[in-house]
C-alpha positions as semicolon CSV with decimal commas, in nm:
position;residue;x (nm);y (nm);z (nm)
1;M;-6,350;-1,624;4,382
2;V;-6,086;-1,671;4,652
3;T;-6,080;-1,993;4,849
4;S;-6,034;-1,939;5,221
5;L;-5,748;-2,140;5,367
6;T;-5,739;-2,270;5,721
7;P;-5,480;-2,126;5,958
8;G;-5,304;-2,463;5,958
9;E;-5,279;-2,468;5,579
10;L;-5,153;-2,110;5,572
11;Y;-4,887;-2,199;5,829
12;R;-4,781;-2,510;5,636
13;R;-4,743;-2,314;5,313
14;A;-4,555;-2,033;5,486
15;R;-4,307;-2,280;5,639
16;R;-4,250;-2,443;5,299
17;I;-4,194;-2,103;5,137
18;E;-3,955;-2,008;5,418
19;A;-3,754;-2,327;5,365
20;L;-3,734;-2,270;4,990
21;A;-3,633;-1,906;5,042
22;R;-3,344;-2,016;5,263
23;I;-3,223;-2,252;4,988
24;I;-3,251;-1,969;4,734
25;M;-3,046;-1,740;4,956
26;D;-2,778;-2,009;4,981
27;C;-2,782;-2,056;4,602
28;T;-2,740;-1,685;4,532
29;T;-2,465;-1,591;4,774
30;R;-2,144;-1,438;4,645
31;G;-1,944;-1,692;4,447
32;S;-2,235;-1,918;4,358
33;R;-2,221;-2,108;4,030
34;S;-2,455;-2,044;3,738
35;A;-2,613;-2,384;3,806
36;D;-2,705;-2,255;4,151
37;S;-2,876;-1,953;3,994
38;A;-3,078;-2,182;3,769
39;R;-3,185;-2,382;4,074
40;A;-3,281;-2,060;4,254
41;N;-3,500;-1,957;3,961
42;Q;-3,672;-2,296;3,963
43;L;-3,737;-2,267;4,337
44;L;-3,886;-1,920;4,288
45;K;-4,134;-2,073;4,044
46;E;-4,221;-2,334;4,306
47;I;-4,279;-2,061;4,564
48;G;-4,509;-1,884;4,319
49;A;-4,709;-2,202;4,272
50;I;-4,742;-2,255;4,647
51;A;-4,843;-1,895;4,713
52;G;-5,083;-1,890;4,420
53;E;-5,273;-2,205;4,516
54;G;-5,610;-2,148;4,672
55;S;-5,714;-1,856;4,452
56;E;-5,870;-1,836;4,109
């Protein structure tokens, strides 16, 4: 069963995902350190958790 989210909640999650994606892009630009790549991977997991919430 999929839980329906309100437009406000969808917007809030989308803005959070957008902000995290911008950080990931900064972490993975040319010349980034391996620590930055590890941070980017962690943020991708966080995005997955945000996007996956609300469904079973």
